[in-house]
C-alpha positions as CSV (number, residue, x, y, z in Angstrom):
1,M,-34.4,-57.0,20.1
2,K,-38.0,-57.0,21.2
3,H,-38.2,-53.3,20.5
4,L,-37.0,-53.8,16.9
5,V,-39.8,-56.2,16.0
6,K,-42.6,-54.5,18.1
7,G,-46.0,-54.8,16.4
8,V,-44.9,-57.2,13.6
9,K,-47.5,-60.0,13.8
10,P,-48.3,-62.6,11.1
11,W,-52.0,-61.6,10.9
12,H,-51.0,-58.0,10.3
13,V,-49.3,-59.0,7.1
14,V,-52.2,-61.2,5.9
15,A,-54.7,-58.5,6.8
16,D,-52.7,-56.0,4.8
17,I,-52.8,-58.2,1.7
18,W,-56.5,-58.9,2.2
19,L,-57.4,-55.2,2.5
20,A,-55.4,-54.4,-0.6
21,N,-57.3,-57.0,-2.5
22,V,-60.6,-55.9,-1.2
23,V,-59.9,-52.4,-2.5
24,G,-58.7,-53.8,-5.9
25,V,-61.8,-56.0,-6.3
26,S,-64.1,-53.2,-5.3
27,L,-62.6,-50.9,-7.9
28,L,-62.9,-53.6,-10.6
29,F,-66.6,-54.0,-9.8
30,V,-67.2,-50.3,-10.0
31,E,-65.2,-50.1,-13.2
32,Y,-67.2,-53.0,-14.8
33,L,-70.6,-51.8,-13.8
34,F,-70.3,-48.1,-14.5
35,V,-67.1,-47.3,-16.4
36,L,-66.1,-49.8,-19.1
37,P,-67.6,-49.2,-22.5
38,L,-69.2,-52.6,-22.9
39,P,-70.4,-54.0,-26.3
40,E,-74.1,-54.2,-26.8
41,E,-74.3,-58.0,-26.4
42,A,-72.6,-57.6,-22.9
43,Q,-75.1,-55.1,-21.7
44,V,-77.8,-57.7,-20.8
45,A,-78.7,-58.7,-17.3
46,S,-77.7,-62.3,-17.6
47,V,-74.1,-61.4,-18.7
48,T,-73.8,-58.9,-15.9
49,Q,-75.1,-61.4,-13.4
50,D,-72.7,-64.1,-14.5
51,N,-69.7,-61.7,-14.3
52,V,-70.7,-60.4,-10.8
53,T,-71.2,-64.0,-9.6
54,L,-67.8,-65.1,-11.0
55,G,-66.2,-62.1,-9.4
56,I,-67.7,-62.9,-6.0
57,V,-66.7,-66.6,-6.3
58,T,-63.1,-65.9,-7.4
59,T,-62.7,-63.3,-4.6
60,V,-64.0,-65.7,-1.9
61,L,-61.7,-68.5,-3.2
62,A,-58.8,-66.1,-3.3
63,W,-59.4,-65.2,0.4
64,I,-59.6,-68.9,1.3
65,A,-56.3,-69.5,-0.6
66,L,-54.7,-66.5,1.1
67,A,-55.8,-67.8,4.5
68,A,-54.8,-71.4,3.7
69,Y,-51.4,-70.6,2.3
70,G,-50.5,-67.0,3.2
71,G,-51.5,-67.3,6.9
72,P,-49.3,-70.3,7.8
73,R,-46.5,-69.0,5.6
74,A,-46.5,-65.7,7.5
75,H,-46.8,-67.5,10.8
76,R,-43.8,-69.7,10.1
77,A,-41.8,-66.6,9.0
78,L,-42.7,-64.3,11.9
79,D,-43.3,-66.6,14.8
80,W,-40.0,-65.5,16.3
81,T,-41.4,-61.9,16.6
82,V,-44.2,-63.3,18.7
83,R,-41.8,-65.4,20.8
84,G,-39.6,-62.4,21.4
85,T,-36.4,-64.3,20.4
86,D,-33.9,-64.2,17.6
87,P,-35.0,-66.0,14.4
88,T,-33.6,-69.3,13.4
89,P,-31.7,-69.5,10.1
90,E,-34.8,-71.0,8.5
91,E,-37.0,-68.2,9.9
92,Q,-34.5,-65.6,8.7
93,Q,-34.8,-66.8,5.1
94,L,-38.6,-67.1,5.4
95,T,-38.9,-63.5,6.7
96,L,-36.8,-62.1,3.8
97,D,-38.8,-64.2,1.3
98,L,-42.3,-63.5,2.7
99,P,-43.2,-60.4,0.6
100,W,-42.2,-62.2,-2.6
101,S,-44.0,-65.4,-1.6
102,L,-47.2,-63.4,-1.0
103,F,-46.6,-61.5,-4.3
104,K,-46.3,-64.8,-6.2
105,L,-49.4,-66.1,-4.5
106,G,-51.3,-63.0,-5.7
107,V,-50.0,-63.4,-9.2
108,V,-51.3,-67.0,-9.3
109,L,-54.7,-66.0,-7.9
110,W,-55.3,-63.0,-10.2
111,S,-54.0,-65.0,-13.2
112,I,-56.6,-67.7,-12.5
113,S,-59.3,-65.1,-12.2
114,T,-58.2,-63.5,-15.5
115,V,-58.4,-66.8,-17.3
116,A,-61.8,-67.5,-15.7
117,F,-63.2,-64.2,-16.9
118,L,-61.7,-64.7,-20.4
119,V,-63.3,-68.1,-20.8
120,L,-66.7,-66.9,-19.4
121,D,-66.9,-63.7,-21.6
122,L,-65.5,-65.2,-24.8
123,R,-68.9,-66.9,-25.1
124,T,-70.5,-63.5,-25.3
125,S,-68.0,-62.0,-27.8
126,V,-64.3,-62.0,-28.4
127,P,-63.8,-58.2,-27.9
128,F,-65.7,-58.4,-24.6
129,G,-63.8,-61.5,-23.4
130,F,-60.4,-59.7,-23.9
131,L,-61.7,-56.4,-22.5
132,A,-62.9,-58.1,-19.3
133,A,-59.8,-60.2,-19.0
134,G,-57.5,-57.2,-19.6
135,A,-59.4,-55.2,-16.9
136,V,-59.0,-58.0,-14.4
137,L,-55.3,-58.6,-15.2
138,S,-54.3,-55.0,-15.1
139,G,-56.2,-54.2,-11.9
140,G,-55.0,-57.4,-10.3
141,L,-51.3,-56.7,-11.0
142,A,-51.6,-53.2,-9.8
143,T,-53.2,-54.5,-6.6
144,I,-50.6,-57.1,-5.8
145,A,-47.8,-54.7,-6.6
146,T,-49.2,-52.2,-4.2
147,S,-49.8,-54.9,-1.5
148,F,-46.2,-56.0,-2.0
149,L,-45.0,-52.5,-1.2
150,L,-47.2,-52.3,1.8
151,S,-46.1,-55.6,3.2
152,T,-42.5,-54.8,2.6
153,R,-42.9,-51.6,4.6
154,L,-44.8,-53.4,7.4
155,L,-42.0,-55.9,7.6
156,R,-39.1,-53.4,7.9
157,P,-38.6,-53.9,11.7
158,A,-38.4,-57.7,11.3
159,T,-36.2,-57.4,8.2
160,A,-33.9,-55.0,10.1
161,R,-33.4,-57.6,12.8
162,V,-32.7,-60.4,10.3
163,L,-30.2,-58.3,8.4
164,E,-28.6,-57.2,11.6
165,L,-27.8,-60.8,12.3
166,H,-26.8,-61.5,8.6
167,P,-26.1,-58.4,6.5
168,P,-27.2,-58.5,2.9
169,E,-24.7,-59.8,0.3
170,V,-23.9,-58.1,-2.9
171,G,-25.9,-59.2,-5.9
172,T,-28.4,-61.4,-4.0
173,T,-31.4,-59.3,-4.9
174,A,-32.7,-57.0,-7.6
175,G,-31.2,-53.5,-7.6
176,V,-33.0,-50.2,-7.1
177,G,-33.4,-49.7,-10.8
178,E,-34.9,-53.1,-11.5
179,R,-37.3,-52.6,-8.6
180,A,-38.4,-49.2,-9.8
181,I,-39.1,-50.6,-13.3
182,F,-41.0,-53.5,-11.7
183,V,-43.2,-51.2,-9.6
184,W,-43.9,-48.8,-12.5
185,G,-44.7,-51.7,-14.8
186,L,-47.2,-53.3,-12.5
187,T,-48.8,-50.2,-11.0
188,T,-48.8,-47.9,-14.0
189,G,-47.6,-49.6,-17.2
190,V,-49.9,-52.6,-17.2
191,P,-53.0,-50.5,-16.1
192,L,-52.2,-48.1,-18.9
193,L,-52.0,-51.0,-21.3
194,G,-55.5,-52.0,-20.1
195,L,-56.7,-48.5,-20.9
196,V,-55.2,-48.8,-24.4
197,M,-57.0,-52.1,-24.9
198,M,-60.3,-50.5,-23.8
199,V,-59.9,-47.8,-26.5
200,A,-58.7,-50.3,-29.1
201,F,-61.9,-52.5,-28.6
202,S,-64.2,-49.4,-28.3
203,P,-65.2,-49.7,-32.0
204,F,-66.8,-53.0,-31.2
205,S,-68.7,-51.8,-28.2
206,G,-71.1,-49.5,-30.0
207,E,-70.8,-47.0,-27.1
208,S,-71.0,-43.3,-27.8
209,L,-68.0,-41.0,-27.9
210,E,-69.2,-39.3,-24.8
211,R,-69.4,-42.6,-22.8
212,L,-66.0,-43.6,-24.2
213,S,-64.5,-40.3,-23.1
214,I,-66.0,-40.6,-19.6
215,S,-64.7,-44.2,-19.3
216,G,-61.2,-43.1,-20.4
217,I,-61.1,-40.2,-17.9
218,V,-62.2,-42.4,-15.0
219,V,-59.9,-45.2,-15.8
220,G,-57.0,-42.7,-16.4
221,L,-57.6,-41.1,-13.0
222,L,-57.7,-44.4,-11.3
223,V,-54.4,-45.4,-12.9
224,L,-52.9,-42.0,-12.1
225,G,-54.0,-42.2,-8.4
226,G,-52.9,-45.8,-8.0
227,G,-49.6,-45.2,-9.7
228,L,-49.0,-42.1,-7.5
229,F,-49.7,-44.1,-4.4
230,A,-47.4,-46.9,-5.4
231,T,-44.7,-44.4,-6.4
232,V,-44.9,-42.7,-3.0
233,L,-44.6,-46.0,-1.2
234,F,-41.6,-46.9,-3.4
235,A,-40.0,-43.5,-2.9
236,K,-40.4,-43.8,0.9
237,S,-38.8,-47.2,0.8
238,I,-35.7,-45.6,-0.8
239,G,-35.9,-42.1,0.6
240,E,-36.3,-42.9,4.3
241,P,-33.2,-45.1,4.5
242,L,-31.2,-42.6,2.5
243,C,-32.2,-39.8,4.9
244,E,-31.0,-42.0,7.8
245,L,-27.7,-42.6,6.0
246,T,-27.2,-38.9,5.3
247,T,-28.0,-38.0,8.9
248,A,-25.6,-40.7,10.1
249,L,-22.8,-39.3,7.8
250,A,-23.4,-35.9,9.2
251,D,-23.1,-37.3,12.7
252,I,-19.8,-39.0,11.7
253,E,-18.5,-35.8,10.3
254,R,-19.1,-34.1,13.6
255,G,-17.1,-36.9,15.3
256,D,-19.8,-39.2,16.6
257,L,-18.4,-42.7,16.0
258,H,-21.2,-44.5,17.8
259,V,-23.7,-44.1,14.9
260,Q,-25.6,-47.2,13.9
261,V,-28.3,-47.3,11.2
262,P,-30.8,-50.1,10.9
263,V,-30.3,-52.5,8.0
264,D,-33.8,-53.0,6.8
265,D,-33.4,-53.6,3.1
266,N,-32.1,-56.7,1.4
267,G,-30.8,-54.9,-1.7
268,E,-28.4,-52.1,-2.6
269,I,-29.8,-49.8,0.2
270,G,-29.2,-52.5,2.7
271,Q,-25.7,-53.1,1.5
272,M,-25.1,-49.3,1.9
273,Q,-26.5,-49.4,5.4
274,A,-24.4,-52.4,6.4
275,G,-21.3,-50.9,4.7
276,L,-21.8,-47.7,6.7
277,N,-22.1,-49.6,10.0
278,R,-18.9,-51.6,9.1
279,M,-17.1,-48.4,8.2
280,V,-18.1,-46.7,11.5
281,G,-17.0,-49.8,13.4
282,A,-13.6,-49.8,11.7
283,M,-13.2,-46.0,12.3
284,R,-14.2,-46.6,16.0
285,E,-11.6,-49.4,16.3
286,R,-9.0,-47.3,14.6
287,E,-9.7,-44.3,16.9
288,Q,-9.4,-46.6,19.9
289,L,-6.1,-47.9,18.6
290,R,-4.9,-44.3,18.0
291,D,-5.9,-43.4,21.5
292,L,-4.2,-46.4,22.9
293,F,-1.1,-45.8,20.7
294,G,-1.0,-42.2,21.8
295,R,-1.3,-43.2,25.5
296,H,1.7,-45.6,25.1
297,V,4.0,-43.5,23.1
298,G,2.7,-39.9,23.5
299,E,0.4,-37.9,21.3
300,D,3.3,-36.2,19.4
301,V,5.0,-39.5,18.6
302,A,1.7,-41.0,17.6
303,R,0.8,-38.1,15.3
304,L,4.1,-38.2,13.5
305,A,3.9,-42.0,13.1
306,L,0.4,-41.7,11.6
307,Q,1.5,-38.8,9.4
308,D,4.9,-40.1,8.2
309,G,4.8,-43.8,8.9
310,V,7.3,-45.7,11.1
311,A,10.7,-46.9,10.2
312,L,13.8,-48.1,12.1
313,G,16.4,-45.4,12.7
314,G,16.8,-42.0,14.3
315,E,18.2,-38.5,13.9
316,E,20.4,-36.3,16.0
317,R,18.5,-33.7,18.0
318,E,19.5,-31.1,20.6
319,A,17.3,-32.1,23.5
320,A,17.0,-32.0,27.2
321,A,16.4,-35.1,29.4
322,L,14.6,-35.1,32.7
323,F,14.7,-38.2,34.8
324,V,12.5,-38.7,37.9
325,D,12.8,-41.6,40.3
326,V,10.9,-42.5,43.5
327,I,13.0,-42.6,46.7
328,G,12.5,-45.6,49.0
329,S,10.1,-47.3,46.7
330,T,11.1,-50.8,48.0
331,T,10.4,-49.8,51.6
332,F,7.1,-48.2,50.6
333,A,6.0,-51.4,48.7
334,A,7.0,-53.6,51.7
335,T,4.9,-51.5,54.2
336,H,1.8,-51.0,52.1
337,E,-0.8,-53.1,50.3
338,P,-0.2,-53.6,46.6
339,A,-3.4,-51.7,45.7
340,E,-2.2,-48.7,47.8
341,V,1.2,-48.8,46.0
342,V,-0.4,-48.9,42.6
343,K,-2.7,-46.0,43.5
344,A,0.1,-43.9,44.9
345,L,2.3,-44.5,41.8
346,N,-0.6,-43.6,39.5
347,R,-1.0,-40.3,41.3
348,F,2.7,-39.8,41.1
349,F,2.9,-40.4,37.3
350,E,-0.3,-38.3,36.7
351,V,1.6,-35.3,38.1
352,V,4.7,-36.1,36.0
353,V,2.8,-36.5,32.8
354,D,0.7,-33.3,33.4
355,V,3.8,-31.2,34.2
356,V,5.9,-32.5,31.3
357,A,3.0,-32.0,28.8
358,S,2.3,-28.5,30.0
359,H,6.0,-27.6,29.2
360,G,6.0,-29.2,25.7
361,G,7.8,-32.3,26.7
362,L,7.3,-36.1,26.2
363,V,7.2,-38.8,28.8
364,N,9.2,-41.2,26.7
365,K,9.0,-44.2,29.0
366,F,8.1,-45.5,32.5
367,E,10.7,-47.7,34.1
368,G,9.1,-49.2,37.2
369,D,8.9,-46.3,39.7
370,A,10.9,-43.9,37.4
371,A,10.2,-42.0,34.2
372,L,12.3,-40.6,31.4
373,C,11.1,-37.3,29.9
374,I,12.4,-35.6,26.8
375,F,12.2,-31.9,25.7
376,G,12.9,-31.2,22.1
377,A,12.1,-34.5,20.5
378,P,10.2,-35.6,18.5
379,L,8.9,-32.0,18.2
380,A,11.5,-29.2,18.3
381,L,11.3,-26.6,21.0
382,E,12.7,-23.0,20.9
383,D,14.4,-23.5,24.2
384,P,14.3,-27.1,25.4
385,A,16.7,-26.4,28.2
386,A,14.5,-23.7,29.8
387,N,11.4,-25.9,29.4
388,A,13.0,-28.8,31.1
389,L,14.3,-26.7,34.0
390,R,10.9,-25.1,34.6
391,A,9.3,-28.5,34.4
392,A,11.7,-29.9,37.0
393,R,11.0,-27.1,39.5
394,E,7.3,-27.3,39.1
395,M,7.3,-31.1,39.3
396,S,9.2,-31.1,42.5
397,R,6.8,-28.6,44.1
398,R,3.6,-30.4,42.9
399,L,4.9,-33.9,43.9
400,K,5.5,-32.6,47.5
401,D,2.0,-31.0,47.6
402,E,-0.1,-33.6,45.8
403,V,1.7,-36.9,46.4
404,P,3.2,-36.5,49.9
405,D,3.4,-40.3,50.4
406,L,6.2,-40.6,47.8
407,D,9.5,-38.7,47.6
408,A,11.4,-38.5,44.3
409,G,14.7,-37.2,42.9
410,I,14.8,-35.3,39.7
411,G,17.8,-35.0,37.4
412,V,18.0,-32.7,34.3
413,S,20.6,-32.6,31.5
414,Q,21.0,-31.5,27.9
415,G,23.0,-32.3,24.7
416,L,22.9,-34.1,21.4
417,V,20.8,-37.3,21.4
418,I,19.7,-39.9,18.8
419,A,15.9,-39.9,18.7
420,G,14.0,-42.4,16.7
421,N,12.5,-45.9,16.4
422,I,14.6,-48.6,17.9
423,G,14.0,-52.4,17.8
424,A,12.9,-54.7,15.0
425,T,10.4,-54.2,12.2
426,Q,7.9,-56.4,14.1
427,R,8.2,-54.6,17.4
428,L,9.8,-51.2,17.9
429,E,9.5,-48.2,20.1
430,Y,10.3,-44.5,20.0
431,T,13.2,-43.7,22.3
432,V,16.0,-41.3,22.9
433,I,19.6,-42.5,23.4
434,G,22.6,-40.3,24.3
435,D,24.9,-38.9,27.0
436,P,22.3,-36.4,28.3
437,V,19.9,-39.4,29.2
438,N,22.7,-41.2,31.1
439,E,23.7,-38.0,32.9
440,A,20.2,-37.1,33.9
441,A,19.8,-40.6,35.5
442,R,23.1,-40.1,37.4
443,L,22.0,-36.6,38.5
444,T,18.8,-38.1,39.9
445,E,21.0,-40.1,42.4
446,Q,22.5,-36.8,43.6
447,A,19.1,-35.1,43.7
448,K,18.0,-37.6,46.3
449,E,20.6,-36.2,48.6
450,Q,19.6,-32.5,48.1
451,P,16.9,-30.8,50.1
452,G,15.0,-29.6,47.0
453,R,15.3,-33.0,45.3
454,V,16.2,-31.4,42.0
455,V,19.7,-31.3,40.4
456,A,20.7,-30.1,36.9
457,S,24.0,-30.0,35.1
458,Q,25.8,-26.7,34.5
459,R,25.6,-27.4,30.8
460,I,21.8,-27.2,30.7
461,V,21.6,-24.2,33.0
462,D,24.1,-22.3,30.8
463,S,22.0,-23.2,27.7
464,A,18.7,-21.8,29.1
465,E,17.5,-18.3,28.6
466,S,18.6,-15.8,31.2
467,G,15.3,-15.6,33.1
468,E,15.4,-19.3,33.9
469,R,19.2,-19.4,34.3
470,D,19.0,-16.9,37.1
471,R,16.7,-19.3,39.1
472,W,19.6,-21.8,39.6
473,R,22.8,-21.7,41.5
474,L,26.0,-23.8,40.9
475,L,27.5,-26.3,43.3
476,E,31.0,-27.8,43.3
477,P,32.0,-30.2,40.5
478,L,31.4,-33.9,41.3
479,L,32.4,-37.1,39.5
480,L,29.2,-38.9,38.9
481,R,29.0,-42.7,38.9
482,G,30.1,-44.1,35.5
483,R,31.4,-40.7,34.2
484,L,34.9,-39.9,33.2
485,E,34.9,-36.2,34.0
486,P,33.5,-34.2,36.9
487,T,30.1,-32.5,36.3
488,T,29.3,-29.2,37.9
489,L,25.9,-29.5,39.6
490,A,23.2,-26.8,39.8
491,V,20.1,-26.6,42.1
492,P,17.2,-24.2,42.3
493,R,17.7,-21.1,44.3
């Protein structure tokens, strides 16, 4: 947080306003003394001296008012940046309101000065009174509008921190269009109106056409330069956040969901910034849920669920079932620390998942120290039988090499199954039900008695392509537990 508000100090803001007013007052003095086409009655030393004196007095009084009101106001609004803490709710509102508060103060001070010059110079002549007052008003409004843009820019880090805590609400501030018209009106429109007034009162001034032309050119250039400077500041206040937004969108398109843009505007731009941050947060959360969902049910099941939705029910599929179960897990758990048991089981299942995935299968569920794996559902395979048999052989070999602490039996079968979502609408899971699943579990019991720890049914071996079928040999038929008919067993050669 301290990094966000680095360099934002109350006196920085006051000095910014003071400097802008010094420049504005200096330009007005130059304009009055050398540029404006003054009427003949105003070109006397006493009138000039009175106007210069009034200008100095109003300037000094304005600086005092700025120090008396603007300084404490800025201090109350930005004291949290000095403390290095988060702002209180009151300080948050004061920080957001500070540029407008100083702008209103400037309007009051320059309006008072305008009235003062109008009253003073009306004694000389009516045209001169309105000409002088118009020059002060137009120059003052352009000055305070420019200082408003400067202070807003200076306060961007503090504003960003405040809006990070409380994002901007829709409709709470003027939109970009209203702000653009506001800036144009005060920095270009009003000064140009002053130029029009100068030309309109020129017949009463008695000045030559040459002097009037020079005055118009100088005032026009000042308006052009001031308007350009203010427009650049306003364009930066809009363009820089938009560039950050487009850069963030490009990062999101490339898959970076950790993008965060600073919210440093209390209007429409800030709402866009906050909206993008919320969108990225929602996308990040959704991606985490998808990843978690995929880890629980398998990537293929998750992909189909996201694509087609989820509903209770299933469909008949020709699929192969592989069941793997740890041998002697109770004894292993009784003779080892719980942490060692969990670590060994995680290594065991890591091999199971890797082998099954490499052969196009799905680890459908973990059941304690056992796992049910399906080949051919939810995604169809050209030869699910061969895939399951190859996976069984590779799994047996890798478990012996990589997880020697645990021994496991592997049973493989094939046939028609019902694959789909089972449960209730509030809680369901993708599962596979059918005789091949039951048979694979029974074959696992027989595999625990075989040296190779792998047993398949003759049905799945006969269904596999010849290259895989030749890697298995048949044993004598055996009546498995819970079965009504004998099953011919097969083991790897």
